[in-house]
Biopython code that builds the backbone (N, CA, C, O; Angstrom):
import numpy as np
from Bio.PDB.StructureBuilder import StructureBuilder

atoms = [
    (1, "MET", "N", (-74.739, -16.622, -56.050)),
    (1, "MET", "CA", (-74.018, -17.288, -55.094)),
    (1, "MET", "C", (-73.708, -18.729, -55.506)),
    (1, "MET", "O", (-74.635, -19.474, -55.824)),
    (2, "PRO", "N", (-72.416, -19.157, -55.512)),
    (2, "PRO", "CA", (-71.931, -20.553, -55.878)),
    (2, "PRO", "C", (-72.867, -21.529, -55.128)),
    (2, "PRO", "O", (-73.378, -21.310, -54.030)),
    (3, "LEU", "N", (-73.017, -22.643, -55.889)),
    (3, "LEU", "CA", (-73.842, -23.814, -55.343)),
    (3, "LEU", "C", (-73.210, -24.427, -54.194)),
    (3, "LEU", "O", (-73.960, -24.874, -53.326)),
    (4, "TRP", "N", (-71.917, -24.526, -54.035)),
    (4, "TRP", "CA", (-71.178, -25.129, -52.998)),
    (4, "TRP", "C", (-71.404, -24.358, -51.767)),
    (4, "TRP", "O", (-71.512, -24.955, -50.696)),
    (5, "THR", "N", (-71.495, -22.899, -51.845)),
    (5, "THR", "CA", (-71.745, -22.119, -50.685)),
    (5, "THR", "C", (-73.077, -22.419, -50.091)),
    (5, "THR", "O", (-73.184, -22.534, -48.870)),
    (6, "LEU", "N", (-74.149, -22.558, -50.925)),
    (6, "LEU", "CA", (-75.564, -22.937, -50.404)),
    (6, "LEU", "C", (-75.524, -24.344, -49.800)),
    (6, "LEU", "O", (-76.148, -24.632, -48.778)),
    (7, "ARG", "N", (-74.784, -25.177, -50.460)),
    (7, "ARG", "CA", (-74.759, -26.556, -49.884)),
    (7, "ARG", "C", (-74.080, -26.595, -48.544)),
    (7, "ARG", "O", (-74.523, -27.332, -47.663)),
    (8, "GLY", "N", (-73.017, -25.831, -48.348)),
    (8, "GLY", "CA", (-72.356, -25.767, -47.013)),
    (8, "GLY", "C", (-73.143, -25.136, -45.964)),
    (8, "GLY", "O", (-73.157, -25.596, -44.822)),
    (9, "LEU", "N", (-73.869, -23.993, -46.340)),
    (9, "LEU", "CA", (-74.773, -23.364, -45.338)),
    (9, "LEU", "C", (-75.952, -24.339, -44.957)),
    (9, "LEU", "O", (-76.355, -24.414, -43.796)),
    (10, "ARG", "N", (-76.447, -25.028, -45.909)),
    (10, "ARG", "CA", (-77.558, -26.020, -45.670)),
    (10, "ARG", "C", (-77.107, -27.091, -44.699)),
    (10, "ARG", "O", (-77.854, -27.480, -43.801)),
    (11, "ARG", "N", (-75.915, -27.556, -44.874)),
    (11, "ARG", "CA", (-75.340, -28.656, -44.113)),
    (11, "ARG", "C", (-74.683, -28.218, -42.688)),
    (11, "ARG", "O", (-74.290, -29.017, -41.837)),
    (12, "GLY", "N", (-74.641, -26.909, -42.597)),
    (12, "GLY", "CA", (-74.063, -26.363, -41.428)),
    (12, "GLY", "C", (-72.505, -26.582, -41.256)),
    (12, "GLY", "O", (-71.984, -26.760, -40.155)),
    (13, "ILE", "N", (-71.791, -26.550, -42.489)),
    (13, "ILE", "CA", (-70.316, -26.672, -42.387)),
    (13, "ILE", "C", (-69.721, -25.276, -42.039)),
    (13, "ILE", "O", (-70.099, -24.241, -42.587)),
    (14, "VAL", "N", (-68.777, -25.335, -41.098)),
    (14, "VAL", "CA", (-68.009, -24.148, -40.860)),
    (14, "VAL", "C", (-66.739, -24.337, -41.219)),
    (14, "VAL", "O", (-66.356, -25.482, -41.460)),
    (15, "THR", "N", (-65.907, -23.291, -41.313)),
    (15, "THR", "CA", (-64.539, -23.383, -41.804)),
    (15, "THR", "C", (-63.525, -23.127, -40.575)),
    (15, "THR", "O", (-62.303, -23.195, -40.711)),
    (16, "THR", "N", (-64.148, -22.836, -39.408)),
    (16, "THR", "CA", (-63.186, -22.610, -38.247)),
    (16, "THR", "C", (-63.953, -23.197, -37.079)),
    (16, "THR", "O", (-65.174, -23.341, -37.139)),
    (17, "ARG", "N", (-63.214, -23.546, -35.981)),
    (17, "ARG", "CA", (-63.856, -23.957, -34.719)),
    (17, "ARG", "C", (-64.116, -22.799, -33.694)),
    (17, "ARG", "O", (-64.586, -23.021, -32.578)),
    (18, "TYR", "N", (-63.788, -21.574, -34.135)),
    (18, "TYR", "CA", (-63.940, -20.456, -33.163)),
    (18, "TYR", "C", (-65.418, -20.256, -32.908)),
    (18, "TYR", "O", (-66.178, -20.374, -33.869)),
    (19, "PRO", "N", (-65.912, -19.963, -31.701)),
    (19, "PRO", "CA", (-65.143, -19.617, -30.507)),
    (19, "PRO", "C", (-64.719, -20.789, -29.537)),
    (19, "PRO", "O", (-63.995, -20.597, -28.559)),
    (20, "ALA", "N", (-65.245, -22.051, -29.902)),
    (20, "ALA", "CA", (-64.908, -23.164, -29.076)),
    (20, "ALA", "C", (-63.507, -23.335, -28.881)),
    (20, "ALA", "O", (-63.065, -23.661, -27.780)),
    (21, "ARG", "N", (-62.721, -23.123, -29.946)),
    (21, "ARG", "CA", (-61.352, -23.250, -29.947)),
    (21, "ARG", "C", (-60.675, -22.213, -30.757)),
    (21, "ARG", "O", (-60.914, -22.139, -31.963)),
    (22, "PRO", "N", (-59.836, -21.399, -30.169)),
    (22, "PRO", "CA", (-59.246, -20.287, -30.927)),
    (22, "PRO", "C", (-58.446, -20.743, -32.228)),
    (22, "PRO", "O", (-57.731, -21.744, -32.206)),
    (23, "ASP", "N", (-58.591, -20.034, -33.245)),
    (23, "ASP", "CA", (-57.825, -20.397, -34.440)),
    (23, "ASP", "C", (-56.290, -20.120, -34.287)),
    (23, "ASP", "O", (-55.908, -19.039, -33.838)),
    (24, "PRO", "N", (-55.494, -21.010, -34.626)),
    (24, "PRO", "CA", (-53.984, -20.818, -34.359)),
    (24, "PRO", "C", (-53.447, -19.564, -35.145)),
    (24, "PRO", "O", (-52.411, -19.007, -34.783)),
    (25, "SER", "N", (-54.153, -19.145, -36.194)),
    (25, "SER", "CA", (-53.724, -17.954, -36.964)),
    (25, "SER", "C", (-53.879, -16.672, -36.167)),
    (25, "SER", "O", (-53.237, -15.665, -36.467)),
    (26, "SER", "N", (-54.760, -16.709, -35.118)),
    (26, "SER", "CA", (-55.017, -15.464, -34.361)),
    (26, "SER", "C", (-53.771, -14.895, -33.687)),
    (26, "SER", "O", (-53.670, -13.711, -33.366)),
    (27, "ALA", "N", (-52.812, -15.839, -33.491)),
    (27, "ALA", "CA", (-51.472, -15.305, -32.925)),
    (27, "ALA", "C", (-50.771, -14.426, -33.793)),
    (27, "ALA", "O", (-49.936, -13.661, -33.311)),
    (28, "LEU", "N", (-51.024, -14.439, -35.125)),
    (28, "LEU", "CA", (-50.574, -13.600, -36.054)),
    (28, "LEU", "C", (-51.077, -12.322, -36.361)),
    (28, "LEU", "O", (-50.519, -11.533, -37.124)),
    (29, "LEU", "N", (-52.237, -12.100, -35.705)),
    (29, "LEU", "CA", (-52.994, -10.822, -35.878)),
    (29, "LEU", "C", (-52.325, -9.770, -35.272)),
    (29, "LEU", "O", (-51.783, -9.986, -34.188)),
    (30, "PRO", "N", (-52.257, -8.526, -35.840)),
    (30, "PRO", "CA", (-51.889, -7.342, -35.135)),
    (30, "PRO", "C", (-52.803, -7.044, -34.022)),
    (30, "PRO", "O", (-54.011, -7.205, -34.199)),
    (31, "THR", "N", (-52.340, -6.613, -32.861)),
    (31, "THR", "CA", (-53.200, -6.273, -31.770)),
    (31, "THR", "C", (-52.850, -4.861, -31.249)),
    (31, "THR", "O", (-51.709, -4.411, -31.347)),
    (32, "PRO", "N", (-53.889, -4.172, -30.685)),
    (32, "PRO", "CA", (-53.606, -2.816, -30.112)),
    (32, "PRO", "C", (-52.498, -2.994, -29.030)),
    (32, "PRO", "O", (-52.288, -4.085, -28.500)),
    (33, "PRO", "N", (-51.790, -1.845, -28.726)),
    (33, "PRO", "CA", (-50.771, -1.940, -27.731)),
    (33, "PRO", "C", (-51.222, -1.972, -26.372)),
    (33, "PRO", "O", (-52.368, -1.606, -26.113)),
    (34, "ALA", "N", (-50.447, -2.368, -25.482)),
    (34, "ALA", "CA", (-50.655, -2.294, -24.015)),
    (34, "ALA", "C", (-49.604, -1.354, -23.432)),
    (34, "ALA", "O", (-48.424, -1.576, -23.700)),
    (35, "PHE", "N", (-49.910, -0.405, -22.721)),
    (35, "PHE", "CA", (-48.984, 0.623, -22.237)),
    (35, "PHE", "C", (-48.539, 0.302, -20.782)),
    (35, "PHE", "O", (-49.278, -0.278, -19.986)),
    (36, "ARG", "N", (-47.379, 0.686, -20.514)),
    (36, "ARG", "CA", (-46.817, 0.492, -19.128)),
    (36, "ARG", "C", (-46.768, 1.898, -18.419)),
    (36, "ARG", "O", (-45.883, 2.716, -18.673)),
    (37, "PRO", "N", (-47.724, 2.111, -17.564)),
    (37, "PRO", "CA", (-47.925, 3.362, -16.887)),
    (37, "PRO", "C", (-46.574, 3.920, -16.107)),
    (37, "PRO", "O", (-46.240, 5.104, -16.072)),
    (38, "GLU", "N", (-45.925, 2.904, -15.537)),
    (38, "GLU", "CA", (-44.822, 3.176, -14.711)),
    (38, "GLU", "C", (-43.753, 3.936, -15.478)),
    (38, "GLU", "O", (-43.005, 4.718, -14.890)),
    (39, "VAL", "N", (-43.669, 3.703, -16.847)),
    (39, "VAL", "CA", (-42.585, 4.358, -17.574)),
    (39, "VAL", "C", (-43.127, 5.477, -18.611)),
    (39, "VAL", "O", (-42.362, 6.023, -19.406)),
    (40, "LEU", "N", (-44.397, 5.750, -18.544)),
    (40, "LEU", "CA", (-44.895, 6.789, -19.344)),
    (40, "LEU", "C", (-44.653, 8.171, -18.614)),
    (40, "LEU", "O", (-44.949, 8.322, -17.428)),
    (41, "THR", "N", (-44.139, 9.093, -19.328)),
    (41, "THR", "CA", (-43.795, 10.407, -18.769)),
    (41, "THR", "C", (-44.636, 11.345, -19.726)),
    (41, "THR", "O", (-45.026, 10.947, -20.823)),
    (42, "PRO", "N", (-44.899, 12.653, -19.229)),
    (42, "PRO", "CA", (-45.666, 13.515, -20.178)),
    (42, "PRO", "C", (-44.962, 13.766, -21.495)),
    (42, "PRO", "O", (-45.626, 13.791, -22.532)),
    (43, "GLY", "N", (-43.666, 13.950, -21.508)),
    (43, "GLY", "CA", (-42.907, 14.041, -22.752)),
    (43, "GLY", "C", (-43.053, 12.793, -23.710)),
    (43, "GLY", "O", (-43.171, 12.938, -24.927)),
    (44, "LEU", "N", (-43.038, 11.676, -23.151)),
    (44, "LEU", "CA", (-43.100, 10.324, -23.948)),
    (44, "LEU", "C", (-44.633, 10.343, -24.396)),
    (44, "LEU", "O", (-44.880, 10.064, -25.569)),
    (45, "ALA", "N", (-45.666, 10.655, -23.530)),
    (45, "ALA", "CA", (-46.876, 10.567, -24.014)),
    (45, "ALA", "C", (-47.165, 11.580, -25.072)),
    (45, "ALA", "O", (-48.000, 11.279, -25.926)),
    (46, "ASP", "N", (-46.611, 12.675, -25.118)),
    (46, "ASP", "CA", (-46.703, 13.658, -26.210)),
    (46, "ASP", "C", (-46.081, 13.072, -27.466)),
    (46, "ASP", "O", (-46.678, 13.196, -28.535)),
    (47, "ARG", "N", (-44.990, 12.482, -27.403)),
    (47, "ARG", "CA", (-44.422, 11.797, -28.553)),
    (47, "ARG", "C", (-45.310, 10.714, -29.136)),
    (47, "ARG", "O", (-45.386, 10.558, -30.355)),
    (48, "LEU", "N", (-45.984, 9.965, -28.271)),
    (48, "LEU", "CA", (-46.840, 8.829, -28.758)),
    (48, "LEU", "C", (-48.038, 9.500, -29.459)),
    (48, "LEU", "O", (-48.396, 9.120, -30.573)),
    (49, "VAL", "N", (-48.590, 10.396, -28.868)),
    (49, "VAL", "CA", (-49.678, 11.191, -29.516)),
    (49, "VAL", "C", (-49.445, 11.666, -30.829)),
    (49, "VAL", "O", (-50.304, 11.581, -31.707)),
    (50, "ALA", "N", (-48.162, 12.237, -31.033)),
    (50, "ALA", "CA", (-47.698, 12.860, -32.302)),
    (50, "ALA", "C", (-47.471, 11.753, -33.325)),
    (50, "ALA", "O", (-47.589, 12.107, -34.498)),
    (51, "VAL", "N", (-47.175, 10.510, -33.101)),
    (51, "VAL", "CA", (-46.880, 9.430, -34.047)),
    (51, "VAL", "C", (-48.174, 8.655, -34.444)),
    (51, "VAL", "O", (-48.148, 7.945, -35.450)),
    (52, "CYS", "N", (-49.262, 8.760, -33.722)),
    (52, "CYS", "CA", (-50.472, 8.052, -33.904)),
    (52, "CYS", "C", (-51.188, 8.589, -35.084)),
    (52, "CYS", "O", (-51.705, 9.705, -35.044)),
    (53, "PRO", "N", (-51.241, 7.768, -36.225)),
    (53, "PRO", "CA", (-51.976, 8.271, -37.355)),
    (53, "PRO", "C", (-53.568, 8.263, -37.239)),
    (53, "PRO", "O", (-54.265, 9.054, -37.874)),
    (54, "SER", "N", (-54.065, 7.327, -36.396)),
    (54, "SER", "CA", (-55.480, 7.197, -36.269)),
    (54, "SER", "C", (-56.143, 8.124, -35.158)),
    (54, "SER", "O", (-57.357, 8.140, -34.958)),
    (55, "ARG", "N", (-55.249, 8.870, -34.475)),
    (55, "ARG", "CA", (-55.667, 9.689, -33.377)),
    (55, "ARG", "C", (-56.360, 8.971, -32.303)),
    (55, "ARG", "O", (-57.319, 9.474, -31.717)),
    (56, "ALA", "N", (-55.873, 7.742, -32.016)),
    (56, "ALA", "CA", (-56.346, 6.886, -30.980)),
    (56, "ALA", "C", (-55.753, 7.276, -29.562)),
    (56, "ALA", "O", (-56.229, 6.878, -28.499)),
    (57, "LEU", "N", (-54.644, 8.114, -29.686)),
    (57, "LEU", "CA", (-54.116, 8.542, -28.492)),
    (57, "LEU", "C", (-54.240, 10.054, -28.280)),
    (57, "LEU", "O", (-54.173, 10.854, -29.213)),
    (58, "ALA", "N", (-54.411, 10.374, -27.090)),
    (58, "ALA", "CA", (-54.609, 11.868, -26.718)),
    (58, "ALA", "C", (-54.089, 12.033, -25.282)),
    (58, "ALA", "O", (-54.031, 11.087, -24.497)),
    (59, "ARG", "N", (-53.719, 13.272, -24.986)),
    (59, "ARG", "CA", (-53.135, 13.465, -23.617)),
    (59, "ARG", "C", (-54.252, 14.398, -22.878)),
    (59, "ARG", "O", (-54.734, 15.363, -23.472)),
    (60, "ASP", "N", (-54.603, 14.083, -21.661)),
    (60, "ASP", "CA", (-55.450, 14.836, -20.857)),
    (60, "ASP", "C", (-54.858, 14.987, -19.510)),
    (60, "ASP", "O", (-55.104, 14.197, -18.598)),
    (61, "GLY", "N", (-54.003, 16.105, -19.382)),
    (61, "GLY", "CA", (-53.267, 16.304, -18.094)),
    (61, "GLY", "C", (-52.297, 15.244, -17.872)),
    (61, "GLY", "O", (-51.370, 15.002, -18.644)),
    (62, "ASP", "N", (-52.552, 14.593, -16.745)),
    (62, "ASP", "CA", (-51.626, 13.452, -16.330)),
    (62, "ASP", "C", (-52.101, 12.098, -16.854)),
    (62, "ASP", "O", (-51.644, 11.070, -16.355)),
    (63, "LEU", "N", (-52.948, 12.060, -17.785)),
    (63, "LEU", "CA", (-53.464, 10.849, -18.344)),
    (63, "LEU", "C", (-53.226, 10.695, -19.781)),
    (63, "LEU", "O", (-53.270, 11.690, -20.505)),
    (64, "LEU", "N", (-52.971, 9.505, -20.265)),
    (64, "LEU", "CA", (-52.856, 9.179, -21.660)),
    (64, "LEU", "C", (-54.177, 8.515, -21.912)),
    (64, "LEU", "O", (-54.484, 7.492, -21.301)),
    (65, "VAL", "N", (-54.985, 9.087, -22.818)),
    (65, "VAL", "CA", (-56.288, 8.544, -23.195)),
    (65, "VAL", "C", (-56.084, 7.668, -24.459)),
    (65, "VAL", "O", (-55.718, 8.191, -25.511)),
    (66, "PHE", "N", (-56.318, 6.337, -24.360)),
    (66, "PHE", "CA", (-56.206, 5.533, -25.495)),
    (66, "PHE", "C", (-57.635, 5.065, -25.894)),
    (66, "PHE", "O", (-58.352, 4.450, -25.105)),
    (67, "ASP", "N", (-57.981, 5.365, -27.060)),
    (67, "ASP", "CA", (-59.201, 4.802, -27.707)),
    (67, "ASP", "C", (-58.919, 3.532, -28.542)),
    (67, "ASP", "O", (-58.472, 3.589, -29.688)),
    (68, "VAL", "N", (-59.215, 2.353, -27.877)),
    (68, "VAL", "CA", (-58.836, 1.155, -28.546)),
    (68, "VAL", "C", (-59.737, 0.995, -29.786)),
    (68, "VAL", "O", (-59.291, 0.413, -30.775)),
    (69, "GLY", "N", (-60.935, 1.471, -29.770)),
    (69, "GLY", "CA", (-61.853, 1.402, -30.943)),
    (69, "GLY", "C", (-61.283, 2.157, -32.121)),
    (69, "GLY", "O", (-61.569, 1.741, -33.244)),
    (70, "ALA", "N", (-60.559, 3.149, -32.002)),
    (70, "ALA", "CA", (-59.959, 3.933, -33.065)),
    (70, "ALA", "C", (-58.561, 3.437, -33.522)),
    (70, "ALA", "O", (-58.058, 3.814, -34.581)),
    (71, "CYS", "N", (-57.981, 2.598, -32.693)),
    (71, "CYS", "CA", (-56.572, 2.072, -32.968)),
    (71, "CYS", "C", (-56.647, 1.152, -34.164)),
    (71, "CYS", "O", (-57.579, 0.364, -34.323)),
    (72, "THR", "N", (-55.680, 1.276, -34.962)),
    (72, "THR", "CA", (-55.475, 0.451, -36.183)),
    (72, "THR", "C", (-54.358, -0.640, -36.033)),
    (72, "THR", "O", (-54.024, -1.425, -36.922)),
    (73, "ALA", "N", (-53.829, -0.565, -34.756)),
    (73, "ALA", "CA", (-52.677, -1.500, -34.526)),
    (73, "ALA", "C", (-51.591, -1.380, -35.536)),
    (73, "ALA", "O", (-51.117, -2.404, -36.028)),
    (74, "CYS", "N", (-51.160, -0.186, -35.883)),
    (74, "CYS", "CA", (-50.191, 0.051, -36.865)),
    (74, "CYS", "C", (-48.742, -0.141, -36.297)),
    (74, "CYS", "O", (-47.785, -0.314, -37.052)),
    (75, "GLY", "N", (-48.626, -0.103, -34.955)),
    (75, "GLY", "CA", (-47.331, -0.354, -34.311)),
    (75, "GLY", "C", (-46.456, 0.922, -34.194)),
    (75, "GLY", "O", (-45.357, 0.818, -33.650)),
    (76, "ARG", "N", (-46.835, 2.003, -34.625)),
    (76, "ARG", "CA", (-45.945, 3.214, -34.617)),
    (76, "ARG", "C", (-45.584, 3.619, -33.187)),
    (76, "ARG", "O", (-44.494, 4.126, -32.921)),
    (77, "CYS", "N", (-46.583, 3.367, -32.224)),
    (77, "CYS", "CA", (-46.240, 3.822, -30.766)),
    (77, "CYS", "C", (-45.293, 2.798, -30.261)),
    (77, "CYS", "O", (-44.392, 3.154, -29.502)),
    (78, "GLN", "N", (-45.427, 1.468, -30.640)),
    (78, "GLN", "CA", (-44.515, 0.478, -30.209)),
    (78, "GLN", "C", (-43.091, 0.730, -30.734)),
    (78, "GLN", "O", (-42.106, 0.473, -30.042)),
    (79, "ALA", "N", (-43.012, 1.232, -31.957)),
    (79, "ALA", "CA", (-41.632, 1.496, -32.545)),
    (79, "ALA", "C", (-41.140, 2.794, -31.892)),
    (79, "ALA", "O", (-39.927, 2.860, -31.695)),
    (80, "GLU", "N", (-41.865, 3.785, -31.545)),
    (80, "GLU", "CA", (-41.405, 4.929, -30.914)),
    (80, "GLU", "C", (-40.960, 4.687, -29.582)),
    (80, "GLU", "O", (-39.935, 5.257, -29.208)),
    (81, "ALA", "N", (-41.614, 3.878, -28.759)),
    (81, "ALA", "CA", (-41.236, 3.533, -27.308)),
    (81, "ALA", "C", (-41.510, 2.142, -27.048)),
    (81, "ALA", "O", (-42.549, 1.786, -26.493)),
    (82, "PRO", "N", (-40.555, 1.292, -27.453)),
    (82, "PRO", "CA", (-40.678, -0.175, -27.147)),
    (82, "PRO", "C", (-40.753, -0.535, -25.748)),
    (82, "PRO", "O", (-41.361, -1.546, -25.395)),
    (83, "HIS", "N", (-40.109, 0.314, -24.846)),
    (83, "HIS", "CA", (-40.117, 0.052, -23.437)),
    (83, "HIS", "C", (-41.362, 0.490, -22.738)),
    (83, "HIS", "O", (-41.554, 0.185, -21.561)),
    (84, "ALA", "N", (-42.258, 1.236, -23.467)),
    (84, "ALA", "CA", (-43.456, 1.765, -22.768)),
    (84, "ALA", "C", (-44.684, 1.116, -23.430)),
    (84, "ALA", "O", (-45.764, 1.127, -22.841)),
    (85, "ALA", "N", (-44.547, 0.575, -24.590)),
    (85, "ALA", "CA", (-45.774, -0.032, -25.266)),
    (85, "ALA", "C", (-45.325, -1.318, -25.922)),
    (85, "ALA", "O", (-44.313, -1.421, -26.616)),
    (86, "GLY", "N", (-46.230, -2.348, -25.617)),
    (86, "GLY", "CA", (-45.971, -3.676, -26.180)),
    (86, "GLY", "C", (-47.233, -4.236, -26.708)),
    (86, "GLY", "O", (-48.263, -3.581, -26.545)),
    (87, "ASP", "N", (-47.273, -5.390, -27.332)),
    (87, "ASP", "CA", (-48.366, -6.144, -27.881)),
    (87, "ASP", "C", (-49.327, -6.549, -26.678)),
    (87, "ASP", "O", (-48.870, -7.081, -25.666)),
    (88, "SER", "N", (-50.594, -6.291, -26.827)),
    (88, "SER", "CA", (-51.599, -6.601, -25.788)),
    (88, "SER", "C", (-52.027, -8.097, -25.976)),
    (88, "SER", "O", (-52.445, -8.787, -25.046)),
    (89, "GLY", "N", (-51.880, -8.541, -27.292)),
    (89, "GLY", "CA", (-52.296, -9.889, -27.588)),
    (89, "GLY", "C", (-53.883, -10.050, -27.522)),
    (89, "GLY", "O", (-54.398, -11.167, -27.576)),
    (90, "GLU", "N", (-54.578, -8.963, -27.410)),
    (90, "GLU", "CA", (-56.066, -9.095, -27.383)),
    (90, "GLU", "C", (-56.612, -8.650, -28.858)),
    (90, "GLU", "O", (-56.382, -7.561, -29.383)),
    (91, "PHE", "N", (-57.294, -9.592, -29.354)),
    (91, "PHE", "CA", (-57.914, -9.302, -30.692)),
    (91, "PHE", "C", (-59.503, -9.264, -30.567)),
    (91, "PHE", "O", (-60.216, -8.765, -31.437)),
    (92, "GLU", "N", (-59.945, -9.796, -29.485)),
    (92, "GLU", "CA", (-61.450, -9.862, -29.260)),
    (92, "GLU", "C", (-61.749, -8.501, -28.516)),
    (92, "GLU", "O", (-61.562, -8.399, -27.304)),
    (93, "LEU", "N", (-62.194, -7.520, -29.245)),
    (93, "LEU", "CA", (-62.277, -6.170, -28.646)),
    (93, "LEU", "C", (-63.861, -5.727, -28.636)),
    (93, "LEU", "O", (-64.120, -4.525, -28.573)),
    (94, "ALA", "N", (-64.784, -6.572, -28.691)),
    (94, "ALA", "CA", (-66.160, -6.207, -28.783)),
    (94, "ALA", "C", (-66.571, -5.592, -27.324)),
    (94, "ALA", "O", (-66.252, -6.068, -26.234)),
    (95, "ALA", "N", (-67.287, -4.524, -27.540)),
    (95, "ALA", "CA", (-67.955, -3.946, -26.273)),
    (95, "ALA", "C", (-69.388, -3.525, -26.631)),
    (95, "ALA", "O", (-69.693, -3.249, -27.791)),
    (96, "THR", "N", (-70.246, -3.480, -25.631)),
    (96, "THR", "CA", (-71.627, -3.058, -25.732)),
    (96, "THR", "C", (-71.766, -1.618, -25.647)),
    (96, "THR", "O", (-72.748, -1.049, -26.123)),
    (97, "VAL", "N", (-70.724, -0.937, -24.996)),
    (97, "VAL", "CA", (-70.790, 0.443, -24.725)),
    (97, "VAL", "C", (-69.517, 1.075, -25.234)),
    (97, "VAL", "O", (-68.442, 0.574, -24.906)),
    (98, "ARG", "N", (-69.561, 2.156, -26.023)),
    (98, "ARG", "CA", (-68.474, 2.694, -26.722)),
    (98, "ARG", "C", (-67.415, 3.160, -25.736)),
    (98, "ARG", "O", (-66.217, 3.040, -25.994)),
    (99, "GLU", "N", (-67.853, 3.681, -24.629)),
    (99, "GLU", "CA", (-66.820, 4.220, -23.656)),
    (99, "GLU", "C", (-65.984, 3.126, -23.003)),
    (99, "GLU", "O", (-64.937, 3.392, -22.412)),
    (100, "HIS", "N", (-66.461, 1.906, -23.120)),
    (100, "HIS", "CA", (-65.641, 0.787, -22.557)),
    (100, "HIS", "C", (-64.333, 0.601, -23.439)),
    (100, "HIS", "O", (-63.362, -0.009, -22.990)),
    (101, "LEU", "N", (-64.348, 1.121, -24.645)),
    (101, "LEU", "CA", (-63.091, 1.060, -25.378)),
    (101, "LEU", "C", (-62.105, 2.084, -25.215)),
    (101, "LEU", "O", (-61.023, 2.032, -25.800)),
    (102, "VAL", "N", (-62.466, 3.107, -24.368)),
    (102, "VAL", "CA", (-61.533, 4.207, -24.032)),
    (102, "VAL", "C", (-60.842, 3.930, -22.744)),
    (102, "VAL", "O", (-61.506, 3.796, -21.717)),
    (103, "LYS", "N", (-59.524, 3.836, -22.742)),
    (103, "LYS", "CA", (-58.738, 3.536, -21.539)),
    (103, "LYS", "C", (-58.008, 4.897, -21.126)),
    (103, "LYS", "O", (-57.528, 5.682, -21.945)),
    (104, "ARG", "N", (-57.995, 5.053, -19.838)),
    (104, "ARG", "CA", (-57.286, 6.267, -19.258)),
    (104, "ARG", "C", (-56.038, 5.772, -18.407)),
    (104, "ARG", "O", (-56.132, 5.260, -17.291)),
    (105, "ILE", "N", (-54.943, 5.984, -19.047)),
    (105, "ILE", "CA", (-53.681, 5.555, -18.412)),
    (105, "ILE", "C", (-52.903, 6.594, -17.636)),
    (105, "ILE", "O", (-52.521, 7.588, -18.253)),
    (106, "PRO", "N", (-52.640, 6.478, -16.407)),
    (106, "PRO", "CA", (-51.965, 7.431, -15.683)),
    (106, "PRO", "C", (-50.383, 7.505, -16.105)),
    (106, "PRO", "O", (-49.735, 6.505, -16.415)),
    (107, "LEU", "N", (-49.913, 8.694, -16.077)),
    (107, "LEU", "CA", (-48.568, 8.912, -16.539)),
    (107, "LEU", "C", (-47.673, 8.832, -15.355)),
    (107, "LEU", "O", (-47.998, 9.370, -14.297)),
    (108, "GLY", "N", (-46.536, 8.166, -15.496)),
    (108, "GLY", "CA", (-45.519, 8.078, -14.379)),
    (108, "GLY", "C", (-45.956, 7.318, -13.219)),
    (108, "GLY", "O", (-45.346, 7.434, -12.156)),
    (109, "GLY", "N", (-46.990, 6.528, -13.338)),
    (109, "GLY", "CA", (-47.440, 5.761, -12.249)),
    (109, "GLY", "C", (-48.420, 6.423, -11.333)),
    (109, "GLY", "O", (-48.881, 5.828, -10.358)),
    (110, "ARG", "N", (-48.744, 7.668, -11.646)),
    (110, "ARG", "CA", (-49.738, 8.408, -10.754)),
    (110, "ARG", "C", (-51.129, 7.894, -11.066)),
    (110, "ARG", "O", (-51.463, 7.663, -12.228)),
    (111, "SER", "N", (-51.911, 7.720, -10.077)),
    (111, "SER", "CA", (-53.248, 7.170, -10.150)),
    (111, "SER", "C", (-54.238, 8.279, -10.503)),
    (111, "SER", "O", (-54.029, 9.429, -10.115)),
    (112, "ALA", "N", (-55.304, 7.963, -11.227)),
    (112, "ALA", "CA", (-56.332, 8.946, -11.688)),
    (112, "ALA", "C", (-57.590, 8.654, -11.116)),
    (112, "ALA", "O", (-58.565, 9.357, -11.379)),
]
sb = StructureBuilder()
sb.init_structure("model")
sb.init_model(0)
sb.init_chain("A")
sb.init_seg("    ")
for serial, (resi, resn, name, xyz) in enumerate(atoms, 1):
    if name == "N":
        sb.init_residue(resn, " ", resi, " ")
    sb.init_atom(name, np.array(xyz, "f"), 0.0, 1.0, " ", f" {name:<3s}", serial, name[0])
structure = sb.get_structure()
């Protein structure tokens, strides 16, 4: 380990002010999509599931199941349906329970 690294650790020097102050570069990070349930139809949901390379999307009846933990934020769903999926802007996705990363989105505005 380089000497300057040890010296910085000993002195408590940090390279960012996070989490006290968000780093400005966080605005440039790719983030998982946010879906608009009111425009999601079963056909559109099937198309979104088909284009997702990480299998973060699945369809369960009248629900689009979105596994945020599996999403790589590739943007293919946003390219396929920009009116139904947009940037969430969320990059802090920690959860203590795995199931909290799975979102169930109703299709066509129907509640589940």
